C-alpha positions as CSV (number, residue, x, y, z in Angstrom):
1,M,81.0,-19.1,180.6
2,T,79.4,-21.3,183.3
3,L,78.5,-19.8,186.6
4,W,81.5,-22.1,188.1
5,N,84.6,-22.4,185.9
6,G,87.0,-20.0,187.8
7,R,88.1,-23.3,189.7
8,F,88.5,-25.7,186.1
9,A,91.2,-25.3,183.2
10,E,89.6,-26.7,180.7
11,K,86.3,-26.2,178.8
12,T,83.5,-28.8,179.6
13,D,83.2,-31.5,177.1
14,A,80.4,-31.3,174.4
15,L,79.1,-34.6,175.3
16,V,79.2,-33.8,179.4
17,A,77.5,-30.8,178.4
18,K,74.9,-32.6,177.0
19,Y,74.8,-35.5,179.3
20,S,74.7,-33.0,181.9
21,E,71.9,-30.2,180.9
22,S,68.4,-30.4,182.3
23,I,67.3,-27.3,180.6
24,S,65.5,-29.2,177.9
25,Y,62.5,-30.0,181.0
26,D,63.6,-27.9,184.1
27,R,62.3,-24.7,182.1
28,R,58.9,-25.4,182.8
29,L,60.0,-24.1,186.7
30,Y,60.6,-21.0,185.6
31,P,57.9,-18.7,187.1
32,F,58.5,-20.6,190.1
33,D,62.9,-19.9,189.7
34,I,61.5,-16.2,188.9
35,A,59.5,-15.9,192.3
36,G,62.3,-17.3,194.2
37,S,64.9,-15.1,193.1
38,K,62.8,-11.7,193.6
39,A,61.6,-12.7,197.0
40,H,65.8,-13.7,197.6
41,A,66.9,-10.2,196.2
42,R,63.8,-8.6,198.4
43,M,65.6,-10.0,201.5
44,L,69.0,-9.5,200.5
45,A,67.8,-5.9,200.7
46,K,66.1,-5.5,203.2
47,Q,68.9,-7.1,205.4
48,G,71.7,-5.0,203.6
49,I,73.7,-7.7,202.2
50,I,72.9,-5.7,198.6
51,P,72.6,-2.2,197.8
52,Q,68.4,-2.0,197.7
53,E,69.0,-0.3,194.1
54,D,70.6,-3.1,192.8
55,A,68.0,-5.2,194.7
56,D,65.1,-3.2,192.2
57,A,67.0,-3.4,189.5
58,I,66.9,-7.7,190.1
59,V,63.5,-7.7,190.3
60,K,62.7,-5.5,187.3
61,G,64.7,-7.5,185.2
62,L,63.7,-10.5,186.2
63,D,60.0,-9.1,185.3
64,Q,61.8,-8.6,182.1
65,V,62.7,-12.2,181.9
66,L,59.4,-13.5,182.8
67,A,58.5,-11.2,180.2
68,E,60.2,-12.4,177.8
69,I,59.8,-16.6,178.3
70,E,55.8,-15.8,178.6
71,A,56.2,-14.1,175.2
72,G,58.2,-17.1,174.1
73,K,61.0,-15.1,172.9
74,F,63.6,-16.3,175.6
75,D,66.6,-18.1,174.1
76,F,67.3,-21.4,176.3
77,K,70.4,-22.4,176.0
78,E,71.8,-25.8,176.7
79,E,75.6,-25.1,177.7
80,L,73.7,-22.7,180.7
81,E,72.7,-26.8,181.9
82,D,69.5,-25.0,183.7
83,I,66.5,-23.1,184.4
84,H,68.8,-21.2,187.1
85,M,71.7,-20.2,185.2
86,N,69.5,-19.0,182.1
87,V,67.2,-17.0,184.0
88,E,70.7,-15.8,185.8
89,S,72.9,-15.0,182.9
90,R,69.3,-13.3,181.0
91,L,69.2,-11.1,183.8
92,T,72.9,-10.0,183.9
93,E,73.2,-9.4,180.3
94,L,70.1,-6.8,180.6
95,I,71.0,-5.5,184.4
96,G,74.5,-5.3,184.4
97,K,76.7,-5.8,187.3
98,P,73.4,-6.1,189.9
99,G,72.9,-9.5,188.7
100,A,75.9,-10.9,189.6
101,R,74.7,-10.4,193.0
102,L,71.2,-12.1,192.9
103,H,73.3,-15.6,193.4
104,T,74.7,-14.0,197.0
105,G,73.8,-16.7,200.2
106,R,72.7,-19.3,198.0
107,S,73.0,-22.7,196.1
108,R,71.5,-24.0,193.2
109,N,70.9,-26.9,195.6
110,D,68.3,-25.5,197.8
111,Q,67.4,-23.0,194.5
112,I,66.3,-25.9,193.4
113,A,64.7,-27.4,196.5
114,T,62.8,-24.4,196.5
115,D,61.6,-24.1,193.0
116,E,60.3,-27.6,193.2
117,R,58.0,-27.0,196.4
118,L,56.8,-24.2,194.9
119,F,55.9,-26.0,191.8
120,M,54.3,-29.0,193.4
121,R,52.5,-27.3,195.9
122,H,50.8,-25.5,192.2
123,E,50.2,-28.6,191.1
124,C,48.7,-30.2,193.8
125,T,46.2,-27.5,194.2
126,Q,45.4,-27.9,190.2
127,L,45.1,-31.4,190.9
128,N,42.5,-31.6,193.7
129,E,40.3,-29.2,190.9
130,Q,40.5,-31.4,188.6
131,L,39.7,-34.6,190.8
132,S,37.0,-32.1,192.0
133,A,35.6,-32.3,188.1
134,M,36.1,-35.9,188.2
135,Q,34.0,-36.4,191.0
136,K,31.3,-34.5,190.2
137,A,31.3,-36.1,186.4
138,M,30.5,-39.6,188.5
139,L,28.1,-37.8,190.9
140,A,25.9,-36.5,187.7
141,L,25.8,-39.7,186.6
142,A,24.6,-40.9,190.2
143,V,22.2,-38.3,190.1
144,K,20.5,-39.0,187.1
145,H,20.9,-42.9,187.1
146,K,19.9,-43.6,190.8
147,D,17.4,-45.7,190.7
148,V,18.6,-48.2,188.0
149,I,19.8,-51.4,189.4
150,M,22.9,-54.1,188.6
151,P,25.0,-56.3,190.0
152,G,27.8,-56.1,192.3
153,F,30.7,-58.3,191.8
154,T,33.5,-59.9,194.1
155,H,35.9,-62.3,192.1
156,L,34.4,-61.0,188.9
157,Q,31.2,-63.3,190.1
158,H,27.5,-62.1,190.5
159,A,27.4,-60.9,193.9
160,Q,24.8,-59.4,195.4
161,P,22.1,-56.0,193.6
162,V,23.4,-52.5,194.1
163,L,22.6,-49.3,192.6
164,F,24.9,-48.1,189.9
165,A,25.1,-45.4,191.4
166,H,26.2,-46.8,194.3
167,H,29.0,-48.2,192.9
168,L,29.8,-45.0,191.5
169,L,29.6,-43.3,194.5
170,A,32.8,-46.0,195.5
171,Y,34.7,-43.8,193.2
172,V,33.6,-40.6,194.3
173,E,34.8,-41.8,198.0
174,M,38.4,-42.9,196.5
175,F,38.8,-39.5,194.7
176,G,38.0,-38.0,197.6
177,R,40.7,-39.5,199.7
178,D,43.2,-38.7,197.2
179,K,42.2,-35.0,197.1
180,E,42.9,-35.5,201.1
181,R,46.7,-37.0,200.5
182,L,47.2,-34.5,198.3
183,E,46.8,-32.0,200.8
184,D,49.0,-33.7,203.2
185,C,51.2,-33.8,201.2
186,K,51.3,-29.9,199.9
187,N,50.9,-29.3,203.6
188,R,54.2,-31.3,204.1
189,L,56.0,-29.7,201.6
190,N,55.3,-26.2,202.4
191,R,58.5,-25.3,203.9
192,L,61.3,-22.9,202.6
193,P,64.9,-24.3,202.2
194,L,66.1,-21.4,200.6
195,G,69.0,-19.9,202.8
196,S,70.3,-23.3,203.2
197,G,73.3,-23.1,200.8
198,A,75.1,-26.0,199.6
199,I,74.9,-27.4,203.2
200,A,75.7,-25.9,205.9
201,G,73.9,-22.6,205.9
202,S,74.7,-19.4,205.2
203,T,77.6,-16.9,207.2
204,L,75.6,-14.0,205.9
205,P,72.5,-12.6,208.0
206,L,69.8,-14.3,206.2
207,D,66.2,-13.1,206.9
208,R,64.4,-16.8,205.8
209,Q,61.2,-16.2,207.2
210,F,60.8,-13.2,205.2
211,V,62.0,-15.2,202.4
212,A,59.3,-17.9,203.4
213,E,56.4,-15.0,204.0
214,Q,57.0,-13.3,201.1
215,L,56.7,-17.0,199.2
216,G,53.5,-18.0,200.9
217,F,55.2,-21.0,202.8
218,K,54.2,-21.6,205.8
219,E,57.4,-21.8,207.8
220,V,61.2,-22.7,207.0
221,T,63.0,-26.0,207.1
222,R,64.8,-26.9,210.2
223,N,68.3,-28.3,208.8
224,S,70.1,-27.1,206.0
225,M,71.4,-31.2,204.9
226,D,68.2,-32.1,204.8
227,S,66.8,-29.1,203.2
228,V,68.8,-29.8,200.0
229,A,69.5,-34.0,200.3
230,D,66.0,-35.2,200.4
231,R,63.0,-35.6,198.1
232,D,60.7,-37.5,200.3
233,H,58.2,-34.9,199.2
234,I,58.3,-35.7,195.6
235,I,58.3,-39.4,196.3
236,E,55.3,-38.8,198.0
237,M,53.6,-36.6,195.4
238,L,54.0,-40.2,193.4
239,A,53.1,-42.1,195.7
240,D,50.1,-40.1,195.7
241,L,49.7,-40.1,192.0
242,S,50.1,-43.8,191.9
243,I,47.0,-44.1,193.9
244,I,44.9,-41.7,191.6
245,A,46.0,-43.5,188.5
246,M,45.3,-46.9,190.3
247,H,42.0,-46.1,191.1
248,L,41.0,-44.3,187.5
249,S,42.9,-47.8,186.4
250,R,40.3,-49.2,188.5
251,L,37.3,-47.5,186.9
252,S,38.8,-47.8,183.4
253,E,38.7,-51.6,184.1
254,D,35.7,-51.5,185.1
255,I,34.3,-49.5,182.3
256,I,36.0,-51.8,179.7
257,I,34.3,-54.5,181.7
258,W,30.7,-53.2,181.2
259,F,31.1,-52.3,177.7
260,S,31.7,-55.5,176.3
261,Q,29.1,-57.1,174.3
262,E,29.2,-60.1,177.3
263,F,28.1,-57.2,179.5
264,A,26.9,-54.7,177.5
265,F,25.7,-52.8,180.4
266,I,26.9,-49.2,178.8
267,T,26.9,-47.3,176.1
268,L,30.4,-44.5,175.6
269,G,29.8,-41.7,173.3
270,D,31.5,-42.1,169.6
271,A,34.1,-39.2,170.6
272,F,35.8,-40.9,173.1
273,T,36.2,-44.6,171.4
274,T,38.3,-45.8,168.7
275,G,37.6,-48.3,165.7
276,S,39.8,-50.8,164.1
277,S,42.2,-50.6,160.8
278,L,40.8,-54.0,159.6
279,M,37.6,-54.6,161.5
280,P,34.7,-52.2,160.2
281,Q,32.3,-52.9,163.2
282,K,34.4,-52.6,166.3
283,K,33.8,-49.5,168.7
284,N,37.1,-50.3,171.6
285,P,36.9,-48.2,174.9
286,D,40.6,-46.9,174.0
287,V,40.1,-44.0,176.3
288,A,39.7,-46.4,179.2
289,E,42.8,-48.8,178.1
290,L,44.8,-46.2,178.0
291,T,44.4,-44.9,181.3
292,R,45.0,-48.7,182.8
293,G,48.5,-48.5,180.3
294,K,49.6,-45.6,181.8
295,T,49.1,-46.3,185.3
296,G,52.0,-48.8,184.6
297,R,54.3,-45.6,183.6
298,V,53.0,-43.4,187.0
299,Y,54.3,-46.7,188.8
300,G,57.6,-46.4,187.0
301,H,58.5,-42.8,187.8
302,L,57.2,-43.6,191.6
303,M,59.9,-46.6,191.6
304,A,62.5,-45.0,190.2
305,L,62.8,-42.6,192.3
306,L,63.0,-44.4,195.2
307,T,65.7,-46.3,193.7
308,T,67.9,-43.2,192.9
309,M,67.1,-42.1,196.5
310,K,68.0,-45.4,198.4
311,G,71.7,-45.3,198.3
312,L,72.9,-41.8,198.4
313,P,75.1,-40.2,200.9
314,L,73.9,-36.8,202.6
315,T,73.5,-34.5,201.1
316,Y,73.4,-32.9,197.4
317,N,74.1,-35.7,194.7
318,R,74.2,-35.0,191.2
319,D,71.8,-38.1,190.8
320,L,68.9,-35.8,192.1
321,Q,68.8,-34.0,188.6
322,E,66.9,-37.3,187.8
323,D,64.0,-36.4,190.0
324,K,62.4,-33.9,188.0
325,E,61.8,-35.6,184.2
326,G,59.6,-38.6,186.1
327,L,57.6,-36.0,188.4
328,F,56.7,-34.0,185.0
329,D,55.6,-37.0,183.2
330,A,53.8,-38.4,186.4
331,L,52.1,-35.4,186.6
332,D,51.3,-34.8,182.8
333,T,50.1,-38.4,182.6
334,V,47.7,-38.0,185.7
335,S,46.3,-34.7,184.8
336,L,45.8,-35.5,181.0
337,A,44.0,-38.7,182.1
338,L,41.7,-36.8,185.0
339,A,40.6,-34.4,182.1
340,T,40.0,-37.3,178.7
341,M,38.1,-39.6,181.9
342,S,35.9,-36.8,183.3
343,A,35.2,-35.9,179.7
344,M,34.5,-39.4,178.9
345,L,32.0,-40.0,181.4
346,G,30.2,-36.8,180.3
347,T,28.7,-39.3,177.6
348,L,28.2,-42.4,179.3
349,E,24.8,-44.1,179.7
350,P,23.7,-47.3,181.2
351,R,21.5,-49.6,180.1
352,P,19.0,-50.3,182.8
353,E,16.9,-53.3,181.0
354,R,20.3,-54.9,180.8
355,M,21.8,-54.4,184.2
356,R,18.4,-55.1,185.8
357,Q,18.3,-58.4,183.8
358,A,21.6,-59.4,184.9
359,A,20.8,-58.3,188.8
360,S,17.5,-60.1,188.8
361,D,19.3,-63.8,188.9
362,P,17.4,-64.8,192.1
363,A,20.8,-66.7,193.3
364,L,22.4,-63.1,193.9
365,M,19.5,-62.9,196.8
366,A,21.1,-65.9,198.6
367,T,22.5,-63.7,201.4
368,D,18.8,-61.9,201.7
369,L,17.9,-65.5,202.7
370,A,20.2,-66.4,204.7
371,E,19.5,-63.3,207.0
372,W,16.1,-63.5,207.0
373,L,16.7,-67.2,208.9
374,V,19.2,-64.8,211.1
375,R,16.0,-62.3,211.9
376,Q,14.3,-65.4,212.8
377,G,16.7,-66.8,215.3
378,V,18.8,-69.2,213.5
379,P,22.9,-68.7,214.0
380,F,24.3,-67.0,210.9
381,R,26.7,-69.6,210.2
382,E,24.1,-72.3,210.4
383,A,22.2,-70.1,207.8
384,H,24.4,-70.0,205.8
385,H,25.0,-74.3,205.6
386,Q,21.3,-74.5,204.8
387,V,21.4,-71.6,202.4
388,G,23.8,-72.8,200.5
389,S,22.6,-76.6,201.0
390,L,19.3,-74.7,198.6
391,V,21.6,-73.4,196.0
392,G,23.5,-77.0,195.5
393,Y,19.8,-78.7,195.2
394,C,19.0,-76.0,192.8
395,A,22.6,-76.5,190.8
396,R,21.4,-80.4,190.9
397,S,18.4,-79.8,189.8
398,N,18.7,-77.3,187.3
399,K,16.0,-75.1,189.0
400,A,16.4,-71.3,189.7
401,L,16.1,-70.5,193.5
402,D,12.8,-68.7,192.6
403,K,11.2,-71.7,191.4
404,V,11.3,-74.1,194.0
405,S,8.4,-75.3,195.9
406,L,8.2,-74.2,199.6
407,D,7.9,-78.0,200.4
408,E,11.3,-78.2,198.5
409,M,12.8,-74.9,199.9
410,R,12.0,-77.0,203.2
411,Q,14.0,-80.0,203.0
412,C,17.0,-77.6,203.1
413,I,15.3,-75.0,205.1
414,P,13.1,-76.8,207.7
415,C,12.1,-73.5,209.2
416,A,11.0,-71.6,205.8
417,T,7.8,-70.0,204.8
418,D,5.7,-68.4,202.4
419,E,7.8,-65.1,203.0
420,C,10.8,-66.6,201.9
421,L,9.4,-67.6,198.4
422,L,9.0,-63.3,198.2
423,I,12.7,-62.4,198.4
424,F,14.1,-62.9,195.0
425,N,13.3,-59.8,193.9
426,P,16.8,-57.2,193.7
427,D,14.1,-54.3,194.4
428,H,13.1,-56.0,197.6
429,S,16.8,-56.7,198.0
430,I,18.2,-53.2,197.7
431,S,15.5,-51.5,199.4
432,A,16.1,-53.9,202.5
433,R,19.9,-52.9,202.8
434,K,19.7,-49.6,204.8
435,A,22.2,-50.0,207.1
436,M,24.4,-46.9,206.9
437,G,27.2,-47.6,203.6
438,G,24.3,-50.1,202.3
439,T,22.9,-49.5,198.7
440,A,19.2,-49.1,199.9
441,L,18.3,-45.9,197.9
442,E,18.0,-43.7,201.0
443,N,21.4,-44.3,201.9
444,V,22.7,-43.7,198.9
445,E,20.8,-39.8,198.1
446,S,22.2,-39.2,201.5
447,Q,25.3,-39.7,199.8
448,I,24.7,-38.0,196.8
449,A,23.7,-35.0,199.1
450,Y,26.9,-35.4,201.2
451,W,28.8,-34.9,197.8
452,Q,27.0,-31.9,197.0
453,N,27.7,-30.2,199.6
454,E,31.1,-31.0,199.6
455,L,31.9,-30.5,196.1
456,A,30.0,-27.3,196.0
């Protein structure tokens, strides 16, 4: 028997029951559903709405339901639709009439909104721990290889020499902002909707603040219609997950490029690579490729919920049942990606000699020469033009920048001196970039110290 069958003369069609059930996936909300119900029962007794002995029986019965689920002995029933009805039905089987009092003063509309917020609050904390683990893995690489020089890229073209650690720390910064976004999301969703009812609140003397305190919410929602109608907190989390996935995908792309034979900047452990069913020689960076691919899946869940929400009138509509599967899958996908990528980073080893060779192309120090001219008083645009002319001359003459004579250089750069001929050195280039945020070793060491303190 459904919990709403009093109005209906016919039994629900089997297809409708199959089409409308959510217990196949919302069962994972069980600890949060039970926690919310226990707090609600205590409040009902405190307010004199139900007898204290009934509330005690409800709480004790819910503890038994929780134990059954965690022991794998609970029979989830599709015909009961969702986690709320499955829990309440079993509770009533266990304790009888008092179980029928539990739903007093609430609707499944505000109940699911509460369950989801409790679940998401927990998940934000878990994700931030995983992001910290990712940062620590990258930080460990940066510390171990802080002197390794590599070419930095713009447009996937060699740009300027940078420290490998500096490149890694860029991602540490990104994942740090991801954690801040999740904390912001958790702060905004940490408001209790329970007690809003189906739409308009309740005529019963509910103490919503008491329930909020019981469940660790910082406050209660102010508008009952907004409480049950919106899912912007889920959209926000999906957006945050999409940004995390995007950062993971960019890191994956760097790793894929570095691992290619053309670059050969890094090696990866066998346990985090795969082979080919046809070509025996292959060693593929499949973890990074899968992460890059799964990012699109996470984006899809964000777009799906935005699309679902965009035309819904207030307040609750059954369309909102579609909010959970995408959220669950996006969370699971990003969580597994973080765990797997963090572990893979532990097997990543740079090839310093190969990186340095690529970073030693004197063309990567062309900007250093332009900035030398600026220090001599030449306007930057003019300095840029003169060095560009020298680069063009070298390209036409098939000469490297560090192979021209001073006389040749002065044809393009009239004020050049012997000092200019010493600029084309990646160590010199890196050590000179001491401005805040630059790739100089002292800056990188400062960044490392900052993050070691933050992640301690």
